[in-house]
N, C-alpha and C positions, 0 to 999 in steps of 0.2 A: 482846818489846818492851813498853813501858808505853803504856797508852792510857786514855782516859776512855770508859767503856762504859755504854751504856743497855741494861740487862738486861730491862727491862719499861717500857712507856710510863708516864711520870709527870713530875713537876716536876724541876727541876735538882737538888734535894736527894737524889734517888734515884740519881743517877749514881755510878758506882764507878770509882776509879782503881786499875788492876790490870794484871798481866801478861797478854798475849794472844799468840797465834802471829803470826809475821811474815807479811804478805800476800805473795802471789806474782803477778807480772803475767802477763796473758794475751798472746796474739800481738800485739794492737794496744793494749797498755797499757804504762804506765811506773810503775816503783817509785821513790818519792821519799822521801828522808830529810827529814822535815819540820823546818824551822827555826822557822816561825811560821805561825799560822793565824788569820785574821780571824774575829771573832764577828759573825754576822748574825742578824737577827730570825727568819728561818725556822728557825734552829737551835733556838730556844725552842719552836717548834711541832712540829718533827720528833720531838723526844724525848717529846712528849705524844701522838703519833699524830694531830695536828691539821693536818698539812701535806698538800698535794696528793699528794705521794709519801710512802708509808709503808713504810720498810724494816722487815724482820722482825727483832726483837731476837734476839740481842744485836748491837749495832752501835755505832760511835763517831760522834757528830755532828761537824760542822765541814766547811766547803765551800770556803773561800778559802785556798789553800795557797801558801806560798813555801818553797823548799828546794833540795836537790841531787839530781839523778838518780843512783840506785844501779844500776839495771838497766832494760833496755828489752825489749819483746817482739820476737819474731823478724821481725815485719812492720813495725816502726817504723824509719823511715829518717832522720827530721829531728832526732832527739835521740840522745844517747849518755851513758854514765856520766860523771859529773863536771860535767855542765851544770847551771848554776844556773837555776831555772825558777820560774814562777808557774803555778798550775793551779786549775781549778774542778771540783769533784765534788759530788754531792748530799750525801754524808756520808763520814765516814772521816778527817777532817782533825785531830781532837783525838787524835793518836797520834804516836809517834815515827817511824813509817813509814806511807805510804799508797800505794795503787794508784789510778791515774787513767787514763781513756781518753786515748790519745795526742793525739787531735784537740782536747782541752781543756787541753793543756799548751803553754806559750809560754816562749821564752827570757826570763829576767829582764833588764831593762835594766841595763847595767854600773854606772850611777851610782845605782841604786835600792837602798836598804837592804832587808833581809829583812822588817823591820817594815812599811815602806811597801808593799812588794810584796804582803804578806799582806792589806793593807787596800785593795788597788787594783782587782783584776779585777772582782769582783762589784758593788761599789758604783758605781764609775765606769762599768762596762759597762752596768748597769741604767739609769743616768741618761742616758747618751749614746744608748742605744737608744730610751728613752722620748721624749727631746726631739727627736731627729733623725728617727727612723724612724716613730714613732707620732704625735707631735704636729706634726712638720715645722715647728718653731718658726722664726720669721723674725726677722732683725734689726729692732729697733724695737718688737717685741711685748712684752707684759707677762706675766711668769710669777709665779704665786703658789705658794710652796712651803709645804706643811703639814709639821709635824714637822721644821722646817728645820735644827735643830741636830743631828739624828741622822745615822747613818752614810751613808745615801743622800741625805738632805736637803742636807747641805753640798756633796756632789758635784754635785747639781742646780744649786745656786747658782753654783758655779765654772764648770760647763760652759755654763750659760745666758749667763753674762757673756762667755765666749769666742765665743758665737754671736751676740752683739750684742743680747741681750734686756735689758729692765729687770726687776729681780727684787724681789719683795716676799716677805720671809721671815716666816713665822708660827710662833711657838713659845710656850711656856707661862710663861716668866719672863725677866727682864731679862738674867741671865747668859747664857742660851742665845742671846738675840737679839744680844748683844754679839759672841758668837762668829760668828754669821751675818754681821754687818756686817764683821768682820775678814776674812771670806772673800768679800766682794764684794757683799752684799745692799745694794740702793739704799734700800729702805724696809722697815719692820718693823711687825708687828702682834703684840701680846701678847694671845693669845686667851683667857687666863684673866682678863683685865681689860677687854678691848674687845670690842665686837660685831663678829665676823669679817666678816659680810656688809656691814654699814654701813661699816666702816673700809676694806675692800677697794674698795668703790664710791667712797668719798671720795678715796682715794689715786689712783684712775684717773679723777677728774673726772666720775664718774657713768657712764663707759663700761662698766666691768667689766674683768676680767682675761681676756687672750686664752687662756692655758693655765694649768691647775691641775695641780700635781704632788702626788698624795696617797698617801703611804705609811702613813697613820694610820687612815683610816676613822672608824668610831664617830660620835659626835655632831657632828663638825666637817664631815662630808661634805656634808650638805644645805645648810647656810648658805654653804659655799664655792661650791657649784654655783649657788646663787641669785645669787652675785656674778660669774658668768661673763659675758663679753661675747657679743654676737651672733656665731654661728658659732665659738665658742670650743671648746677641746678639754680634756676632763677626763680626766686620766691616773690610772687605778686601778693603784697600785703595790703596795699591801699594807694590812695591817690591824693596825698596831702597837697601836691602842687596845684590841684584843681583840674588837671587835664589827664584824661585816660589816653595813654600813648598807643600808637598804632605801630606794632612791631613787624618789620619785614621777616616773614617766616623762613626765608632762606637762611637766616642766621642760625636758627635752631638746627637746620640740616647741616650747615657747614661746621658748626661747633659740636655737633652730636650731643646737644644739651637738652635739658628739660625746662619748660616754662610751667611752673607749678602754682596753682591757686592756693591761697591760705585764707580760709573763712572760719576763724576760731568759734564764732558764735554758733554757727550751724553744727560744727563738730561737738561743741559742748552739749547741745540739745540732742543730737543724734546718738552720741556715744558718751553718756554721762558717767559710766563706770570708768572708762579710759580717762576722761577728763578729771575725775576724782583722783585717780592714781597720779596724774600729772601734778595736780594741786598739792598732793602730799609730798612729792619730791621737792617742789618749789618751797613749800613751807619748811621742810627740813633744811634746805640750803639757807633760808632766811634765818632760822633759829641758830644755825652754825656761823652766821655772820658772813656767808659767802656771797649773798646777793642782798642789796639794800636799795629801795626806791629813792630816786632823787626828786625831792619836792621843790618845784619851781616857786610855788606860793599858795597861800590859802585865801579864798574869797568867801565872804558871807553870802548866804543864800540870795539875798536881795541884789547882790552884784554878780550873779551868775552870767548875765549877758556880757559883762566885761571879760570874764574868763573865756567865753566862747569867741569874742572878738580877738583876744590875744592869741588864742589857738589858731584862728584863721590867718592872722598876720604873722604866724610862725615866730612869735616872740617867746613861746613857752619852751623851756628847756627842762626835760624830764616831765613831771606830772603837776598839773594844776588841780587843786582840790577845793570843792565847795563844802564849807563847814555849815552844819545845820544845828542839831541839838547837842551843843557842847558847852 
């Protein structure tokens, strides 16, 4: 089969498109013919050896899969060959076939395209887990989303609106902010032109924001935290800016706030039943037309490196998708 292969840690330009052996599922695994795979920021880190999990090269990146089951392990009962599914794996998705642990494979909703399915599980799962389980956001509270036009940022906006929150979207230019408003943001901040802390305080009449959703890190983290309300919750989702910020902990004391880590992948593996319930709620909202992925663009498998470069350059608005067997 064809796959994108990381033979040694490095930038996207070092990835190779070539033939590899077909994978074989274990007793509790599923072999999937990949139709599409979402591109996520951790993919850019994994190929450089900078992620929390470091697979040994050679391997294929890609973690958000949609496709058709080809075979199941001997101890898998809830799936069979021919089933259309969505799946989450740490790596292996940028390939014509992938093996995934069965507890991380879910039936694809009949009305969901493969493109939407490949953009769904990780991004929406992360934001739902962050806002409901980690922040316990309540109707009427205010959410500030940093990097709001990105793959998880837009999902946070949509989910927060379903939960009754008021959403302030922060991004780096007018085009990105317009997309955020199209997906439900109530107010916006252009943090390349406006003072993030001052504007967030102004938009909340001096109170500050109740919850901050931060997949960016870098230089925006501290001014955002300084704009948090008393007993607010700061969600640490990722570091798309490339820099892990060093937060003065006296701010947590002065604000009476919580700084809360969000690691959806570990949650999905440790609490699969809870994650399944989350997925069912998200699928229901999708079927009702309440949440819809924003697709930035589709890239053929052989051009996956370009998708990762666009992700690193922060050109991607919403989700980039690698199309494979379609």
